[in-house]
N, C-alpha and C positions, 0 to 999 in steps of 0.2 A: 419507754414512748409515752408521750404525754399529748394530750390534745384539751382544746378548751373544754369539746363537751363531746362524749360518747355517746350514741344511742344503740342498744341492744335490741336486736328485731328489726329485720327491711319489710317490714308489713305494712299494712296502708297506715296506720298510726304512726310507725317509725319513721316512714318516706314523708310523710306529711309534717313530722317536727324537723326534718332534714331539708326539706323544700322551703319553711320558714326561715332558718337559718342560713339557707344558702348564701343570699346576698349579703348577710351582716359583717361578714370579714372575719368571723371567726374561724377558728381550726376544728373543724368537724369530722367525726368517723362515727360512721353505722356499721355495725356488727353482724354477722348474721350466719349461723351454725350450716346452712346450705351452701353450696356450690353458686356461684353467680347465676350460672343457666338455669336452675332451679328454684330461685326465688319467686314467688309470685304462686306456685304451684302448690295450693293449699286447698283442704277441701272445704267445701264453703255453699252456702245457699246460693251465692252469685248474684243477688237480686239486691238494688238499691232506688232510692227516690232521686232521680235526677235533681232536685230541688237542693241537693247536698250541694252539687257543683256550684250552683249560684250561690248559697252561705257560704261557701268555702271563698269564693271570691270577693263577695261582701265582705269578707275577715281579711281582705288585704292579700291572697295567696293567688296568683295569676295561673291560675289551674284550668284549663279548656276542656270543655265537655269531650268524655271519649270519642273516638271515631265511629260512626254507625257502620256495620257490616265486619269491623276489625276487631274491635274492642267490644262494644255492643252488639251482641248478636242477636239481640230480640226485644222488642217494645209491647209492653202488655197493657190492655186497657184497665184490668183490675184484679178482682178475684172472685173465686168460686169457693164457697163455706159448703162442706160437705159434711152431713151427720153421719153415724153409723150405719144407717139402712139404707143410704144412699139416694135417700127419697127427702123432699122437702129441700132441697138445697137453696142456698141465697146467692143471687149473682150481685156483686158491686161493680157498677163502671162508674172508674173514679171520676172520670173528665179529663184526665190528665194522665201522662203515660209514667211507666214504672219501666226501668231498663235490668235487662237480665246480661251480667258481664261475661266475657271467658275473662277468669279469674287471672290465669296465668300471664294472658296478654297485657292486662290492666298492670299487673303486679311490676313485669317487666318494666312495662312505659314508666309507669312511677319512678322504678329504680334508675332507669334513664335520665331521668329529667332531674335526681338527685345526684347522679354523677357529674352531670352536665353544670352543674353549679358548684362545682368543685369539692364536693363533699368526697371524703376517702371511702372506699368500701373495704372493708376487712372481709371476705369470704370464709366458709368452712371455719369458722371462731365459734369457739364453745366456750361459754363462760363457767368456769369452776367454783369461782369464789368471789364476793365481794370483798374489796379492800377497805376496812374500817378502821380510821385513826382520830382520834380524840372527839368520840361521837360524833364522826361524819363521815359520810362516803366519799374516798378519795380515787375510785378507780374499783377495776375487777382484774383478776387475774383470770388467763384465758388459755384454751389450750388449741394453738392453731397450727394445722396441719401437722400435729402430732408433736409438736412443741410447744411448751407452756411459757408464758412470759406475762408482765404486769403491764396494762395499759391504764395510765392516770389521767383525769381528767378534772376539771373544775366542777361540772355537772356533770351526771350521767343520768339517762332516761331510760326507765326499764318499758320495752315496748315488746316485749318477749313472749307476749301471749298468756294463754290460760296458765303455763306453768310458771310465769314471773319469777325468772331465774334469779332475780337480784332481791326481790321483794322477800321471798320464801326463805332467805338465808339472813335475814335481819332481826335482831331481836325486837319483838312486837312490843314489848314494855318499854322500849325507847322511842319506838317509830309512830306507836299507834295505829300500825298498821295491820289487819288480821294476815296473820302468816298464811293460813291456807283457807281456800275454799269448801265450805261444807257439803257435804253430799245434798244436803237440802236445797241448796242454792246451785246446785250441777246439772246440766243437761248434757247427755251422753246422745250423740248422734252418729248416723251411718249415711252414707250419700253415695249413690253411682250414676254416672252420666250413661245414658243408655242411648241408642239407635233403635227406634220402633219397625215393625214390620208393616204397621198399617198408620193411617193419619188420626191425628187427637182431634176429638170432639173440643170446642173451648178452647182453642189452641191459642186465643188472645189475653188466658185469664190463668193466673196462678192459681193451681187446684189444693186447697187444704182441706185434708181429712181429719175429723175429729172423733175418734173412736178410742177412751180411754181405758176400757178394759183389756184392750189388746196392745194399745200403746202408752202405757201410764203417764199421766201426768204431760203430755206431750201431743203432737200429731204425726201425720204422714203428707209430705208434699211433691207436687209433681208440677214443676216448673218448665212451662216450653221453652226450647232455645231455637236451633235453626231446625229447618225440615225434619220432622220425625225424628228429633233429637231432645231428650228430656235430662231435666236434673229432678232426679226422683230419690227422696230420702226420710228419713224419720228421725226424731228425736223423743227419749224417754226420759223421765225424770226420775234421780236418782234416789230421793230422799222418801219414796213411797214404800217402795218394798225392794227386795232382792231385782236387780234391775236383769233383764232377761238377754240371751244371747243375741244380738243384734243384728248378725248378719244372718240367722236362722230366721229369727223372727221376719226380717226383711223379705227373704225368701219365701216364705208361708206367706206374704200378704201377696206378695207379685204374683204368685202360682194362682193365686185367687183372682185375680184380675184379668182377663181376656185381652187387654189391650198390651200386656207384656207378651204375649205368645208370641217367639219367634222375634224376640228383642237380642241384641247384643250389647255387651259392657265395653264401654269407651275406657271408663277409669274408676278407680272407687277407694273409698276410704272414711276412716271414722275420725271423732274429735270429741273434746268436751268444751262446754261452753258454760261460761258464770252466768248465771241468771239471777241478780240480785241488785241492789242498788249499789251506786259505786262505794269503793272504799271510802270509809270515812274520813281518812285524809290521804291525800295521793302525792304529798311533799315529804320529805325529812330534807335533813340537813344535806346539801349536795345532790339531791334525787328527787326525780318527778317519775309517777305512772303514767303511762299511756296505754288506752286500747283494754284489750282483755286483761292485762296486767294490772289494770286499775278497775276492772268490772265496769266498764265504759258499755255494756252491752244490754239490748232491751230487755227485760225477762220474760216478757210474755211469749217473743217469737225469736229472740237469738240475733236479731238483726244486729250488727256491730260496725259495717263499714263506714258510713257515714259519721258515727260518733267518733269511731277512733282518729279519725280524719280532723273532726273538728277538734278534739282533745289535743291531737298532733301540732295543730297551727297554733293553739292557747297555750300548750306547754313551749315551743318555739318563741312567741313574744315574750313570754315570762322570763326565759333563759337571757335575751337579749337585754332585757331591762335590768336584769341580776348583772349581768357581764359590765353596763353602763355605770352601776353604783360599786361594783367590784364585792359584793358580798352574796353568797351561795348559801346562805344559811335559810334554815326554815321559815323562819319570819319574813326573808328577802323574798323568798318562792312561792309564800302565801298566797297571795293574789289569784294562784292557778287553779287553787281549791276553790275559792269563791267563785270563779268562773265557772268551774266543771258542774260545782254543786245547782248554781243558777242557771246553766243551759241542761247539762245531762241528770242530775239529781234530780231536779224539779220535773221530768218527765218519768223516769226509771225509777226514783225513789218511790211514788205511788203505785207505780205498776207491779213493784213486787210485792205490795201488798193484794192486789187484784189477781196476782198468778198464786198466790196461797189459796185463795178461793176455789180459784176455778179448776185448778189439778185435782181436787180430791171429788169433784164428779164424776158419777159413773156413767158407759153408755148409755143407758136406760133416761138418765137425767139430761146429758146432753140430747139425746132424740126429742126428749120431751119440749124441752125449750125450742128445739127446730119445730117440731111440729104445732105447737101454740104460738107460733109468729110473735112470741114476746119482743122480741128486736128484730129489726128489717137488717139487712146487709149494711146497710151504712151506718146503724148504729153501733152494731157489732164491731166494725172499723174503727169508730170512733172510740169505742171503748178500750179497745187493744191499742189506740194510740196515745191513751191517757187524757182525750177530750172530755169536756164535761157536755154531759147528756141533759136535756133541759125538757122536761115533760111537765104538761099542765094537769093538775087535779083532775080533770075528766080522763085525760090521756092514761094516766098513771093508774087510776082505778080500772081502766078497761084492760091494762096490763097486767095489774094484779089477778084480775078476775080469768083472764086467759092462761095465766101461769098456774092456778090453783094447784096442778100437781107438782109443781115444782115448789110450793110457797116457802117450805123450809130453807131452802135457797137461794129466794128473791130475798127473804128478812134477812139471813147472815150478810148476803151482797149488798141490802141497803147498810148493813151499818159497815159492812168493808167501804163502802164508796165514802161513808162519814171519815173512816180514818184513813183514807186516802188524801181527802181534804185537809186533816190534820198533818198529814208528811209533806203535802204541797208547801203548808205554811210554815214547817220546821225548816224546809230547803230554803225557803224566804228569808230565814232568818238564820241562816249560815253566818258565824263569824268572822268579821272583817280581819280578823288575828289570830292566834293561836292562842292567846289571853282568854279568850270565850268559849275556848274547843271542848274542853274536859266537860265541861257543863253542858254544851250542846250535844254531844258524845252520847252523854248518860239519857238525855230526853229521848234521843234518835233511838237507842238501844230498847229504852223502854217501849216506843210505841211498836218497836218491831219485833219484842218476845212473842 
């Protein structure tokens, strides 16, 4: 079996790649281990900034906004940031909506669009091993409905999520891709969709609770969906200490919150998320990485739907150009790296450094930060988004005085912000070809030591 392109994984990144390739005239297949009817049934925060759909259209892919009431189940006004004591909370009105998706319906809608574009879906198809010949990826060996077979292609896209079933089986000394995501860069998450017995206060806001003594390096979220239905979950950082049993911890947290009394579970599940900068190179000979497989996820909160779709579109366009010149080498695909690093790396690279500082806070330090009002809700949001905070000298001195209880943290944060600026500069200098890559990689690894 031979295709021009095979895409492993029919999630948001894989489908965005397929949609971009759909009208190219190339023979494309998208593989997924699930049955067709189960694709899109993914454990997720279900939350997205609708601006991503505008960005996708600006990139040349005609993807309409998801239908409200069917795919978009709730429109939120902003965030409610909640400290351990549940006092001195910060409310942020964004001035624009954020959408909560029915992740399954959204995934099925994307898949339908992909199939309508003439892309072959091979479901219930599990990748066993990559096929490597002459230092290049030539396809994959799969197990499809109990039968082993080889599927060859000019180009393969690994959009298989955290487990990165192709990337992890390749020799990193040849690909220069990290084979495994380290625990210090991994979040373990658990989530339930619940129906509540009572109404929710501030039901137009996403609730984020920061209590690191109980949820190490992470946070608890409650995202309102339909009436009295919520997406509630938690994420913990695996690199700090022995991870807790998430379901047990989750149950204890819910039992102490009266809003969940009498609530019922609709669905539940857990997953792992890479919380780091993008893999330093997302291409090899005949291979591109998209989405979680390339660590295209926001390190501070795990947001990944929008980034994965942007990456998929950039991958699809790169593949079309490679077919036009008839070359699929690392050098021919390298422009994808440049796009990834200057769009996603420019944001997520610096945020990884910020994450490293924040995850070491104690609950007392978090509470002191909220109590002293060092940052308001808008400043906290911009910090999490990687946006620059501009303080005049007098305002800065006032904040330092307010934050005298957490002055050591503020001094470390000042150094971290300087390193984040250096990281941003380094991503802007990402090499235009493989020739300068090893020198760049040494520089970025030194910065992230």
